[in-house]
Structures are given as C-alpha cells and as structure tokens.
N, C-alpha and C positions, 0 to 999 in steps of 0.2 A: 548798377548792375556790373558784376565782376566780368572782366574780360581776360582772355589768355594773352600773355606776352612771351616773347622768345628770349631766353638767356643766351647770350653769345659769348660766354667766358672762353669757350674752346676754340673760337674762330682764330686760326692762325698760330695755335699754341704748338710749341716745340714737341710736347709730350701728349700723344693721343688726340691731337687737335684735328679740327675741321679744316680742310684745305680749301682754296679759293673756289674750285669747281663744286665741291660738296656744299659749301656755304651758299653758293648761288642757287642750287637746287633747293636747299632747305628754306632760304628766304622766299624764293618764288613760291613754293608750296604754301608758306605762312600767308603770304599776301593773297593767295587764291582762296584760302579759307577765311580770310577777314581779319587776320592778325595784323595789328598796326603798331604794336608796342615792342620795342627792341631795346634790350638792356645790355650795356657794355661798360667798359672802364678804360682809362688810359693805359693801364698796365696789361689788359687782357691780350694775349697773343703778341706781347711786346709792341703793342700799337696796331698790330694787324687787324684786330677785331673791328676797331673803328675804321681802318681803311677799307675793309671789306664792306661794311655797312654804307661808308660814304659813296662807293661805287654802285652798290646794288640798290640803294634807296634814292638815288639822285633824281629819279623820275616819279618818285612817290611822295608827293608834297604833304599828304596826310599822315605819314608815318611819324610816330612819336618816338624819340630817342632819349633814353636816360644814360647818362655817363657819370663816372665817378672819378674822384682824384683825392690824393693825400698820402697814398703809399708810393714809395720809390724803390728802384733797384739799387742795391749797393754797387760800389765801383767794380768789384770783380765781376758781378753778373752783368753790368753794362758792357764790359769788355767781351764777354762771352756772346752777348746778344749781337755785337757787331758782326760776328761770324755766323749768325743765323743762316744765311743762304747756303753756307758751306755744310753746317752742322746738320740741318734738317734731313737731307738725303741720307747721310751717315746713320743718323739716329733711327731712321725708318728701317735700316737693315741690321742694326746692331742693338741688341736687347740691353747690353751692359750700359751703353751711353744713354739709353731711355730711362734706365733705373736711376742712374746718377742724376739726371736732369729732374726726374720726378721727386727725388729726395731733396734736391736743392729748392724746388718750387714749393715743397711742403713747409719749408721754414718760413717764420714770420718775416715780412719785409719791414724795413725802416719807415717811419712815417714822418711827414713834413707838412705842418699846417700853417707855414709862413706865407705871408702875401705873395712873396716872390715866387715860391714853388707853385702855389695854387694858380696864380695868374699864368705862369708858363705852361701849366697843365692845361687849362681851359683853352688857351690860345692854340696849343698843339692839337687838342681834341677837335676843335672846330675846324682846323685845317684838314685833318684827317677825315672828318665827317663831311666835309665840303658844305658847311653851313655857316651862316653868319650868327645864328642863335641855335642853341641847344634847348630842347624842351625842358629837361630836368638835369641839373647839375648838382651832384650829391657829394658830400664828404664821405670818404671810403673808409668804414670801420673805425670811426673815432670812438674814444672811450667817454665815459660819463664825465670824467674830470676835464677832457678836452672840451666837451660841449658846455660844461659849466663855466669855463673861462669865457667863452663867447667870441674869442678873437677870430676863430676860423670862420664862424657864421658871419661875422662882420665883412670878411673879404667876399663871401659868396653874395651877400646882398649888394655889395659894390658892383660885382660882376653883372648882377641882375639889373641894376640901375643903369648900367652902361649898355644894356641891350644884348649881352652875351648869353644870358639864360632867361627863359621864360619863368621857371620856377626853380627854387633852391631847397635843399633839405639835406637828409642824411641817410646813409645806408648803415644800419647798426647790427650788432651781433648778439647782444645780450639785454636782459631786462633793465639793468641800471642805465645803459645807454638810451634805451627806449624811454624811460622815465624823464631823463634829462632832455631828450629831444621834445617830448611833449610839453616840457616846461618853457620852451623857447618859442615865443610867438612868431618869430621870423621863420620857422621851419614850416615849409608848405608840403613837403613830401617826405615820408619815412618809408624806406625799404627795410624789410626785416625777415628773418626765418619765420615760417608760419607757426612753429612750435613756440616762439617767444610771444608771439601775439596771443596764443591760446593759454599760455601758462599762467598769466596773472589776470583774473577777471576784472580787477579794479583798473589796470592799465588798459586793457581791452575796452572797457566801458568808456574810459576817458577819451581814448582814441576815436571811438566810434561817435562820441558826442561832440567832438571838435571839428574843425574845418580842415584838418590835415588829410592829405591823400595817402592811402596805405597801399603799398606794393609788397606782396608776400612772395618769398622764395623758398627753396628747399622743402618742397611739398612733400617728399617721400622720407625726409629724415626721421629716424625713429620708427619707421614702418617696416615690418618684416614681410608683409604680403604684396607690396608694390601694386596695390589694387587702385587703379586709376579712378574709378568711380568713387571709392571711399575717400581718396585723397581730395578730389575735386569737391566732393560734398562736405568736407570738413572746413573748407574756406568760409568764413563768416560773411554774412551779408554786410555791405559796407566797405569791403575791400575793393579797391579799384581795379588792380591788376594782379593776377597770379602767374608768376613767371615759371615757365617750363624750360629747363636747360637740357637740351637734348641735340644730337646731330641726326636724329632719325625722324624724317617727315611723318611717318606712320605713328610714331609716338606722340607727335604733336597733334596730329588729327584726332587720336583717341582722347587726348586731354582736352581739346577743344570741344569734342562731342560730349565728353563726360560733364564738362561744366555747363554746357547748354541744357543737358538733361537735369543736372542738379538744380539749375535755376528755374526750370519750368515745373518742378514739383511743388 
C-alpha cells in the first residue's frame, strides 16, 4: 500500500526555505497524521535539512529517513555558504539577493561518485541526522552511464555492509537512468519522478515485477490543475511511497487524505 512521505528539500534553504520553527510545525503535523517517511539529501538547505530532521525525529524511532549524496557545491558556493547565518536575514529583506541566489541554485551542481566523497557524505549525513544507520542511502541523480560503470553502487554496498545504511539505491531523473538502475541487482530502492515511471509501460512493468522499492516524487509535474485527488489517484499500486514536497501542513493533509481515498476505491 502506498503511503505519503514528506519531501524536505526546502528545510533551511537560503531561498524560499522553511525555517526551523516552521519545519517543526510541519514535521509534528506529519507525525500526527501518521506520516513516517522523510526525504532529504546532504545538499538540501546546505545540510540544515538533515540537521532539522535529526533534531525533530530524535524521539521517533519508527521514522524512516531517505538521504542522498553524489552532488557537491563548487568552491565559490561553499565560500558563500560559510556566510549563511549573515546572508539569510539580508536575503529575507532584499529581493535582489534572493533572485541571485535562486539563479545560482538553479545551475547544475558538480557530481562526485568517488569512494572518498561518498563516504565523507554518508558520515556527515549520519552525524547531522543523529543516527548510526540511515534507512535509505541513495545516489543523487546519477546518469545511466554512471550506473552502468557500477563503481558508485559498489561504494554504497560497502557502506551497507558496514552498517551505515539499511538499504541502498538511486534517485534518478530520466528513463535511461531508470532502466540502468533496474538492471543492477544491488539497487534496492529507486526514487524517481512519477512521470518517468508512467512514461514507459515496459519499465513500469519491470519495476513492478521486481523486488525494488519505488518512491515517486514530483507528483504535480506536468499537471495544470493541481488536482490533489487526481495526482494521488495516478500513483500506481506497487509504489511504496509518494513524496509530497510542501511547507504547508494543510497541503500535506489533503494529499494524505486523497491517497487514502484513492486506495480505498
């Protein structure tokens, strides 16, 4: 049965982000309605997304956390982030700074699939999440070529064998990477946009027939009506988690109720 998960990419973000107080209210509301899956990444909120979740879920042992790694900030951006405590109040007041930061964030980040980078990433994530083991540790937007080489997944399997992750897998963006992920028997979890799952019936059938856990995101991409009932109803049976990225507890509640309604029909 598909459950709703909370996407936490905006927690602590410099641009239009969810601050610590609002994140607390949202997570508490999510827990109250039974949501237990929380999605983050080492770069979200420049690490603050994981820090917020580490504090807010410390007393919720049944919470499931998915985090991701493989992208990194270039040197210039890392220098800017050291000044985040100073920049955030200024950006809240000055639209020009906010627009500049948004444009910078929209650019593609460098990727690093080396053992050294990924190990540093998972160690940092566990520290921020205040956990010895993360439930799902995923490669963050690898290409089909990266997955075909197999080295990056080798590293994740090593981390799993050392008890740092319970399950390993990939968060992908396109059909080619989806096919490559399904071809690797070591991949236990695949996160992907809903439209990518629905785009190719052959890949959808292969995914549903296998043992991989499917997590879908971007439920409203390509939709013009933002009909929550329709979006939840389009999630296929066999998907484990449908992620809702929102800072509004009411929106999360509507999605939660719509999913329950869709699955009861």
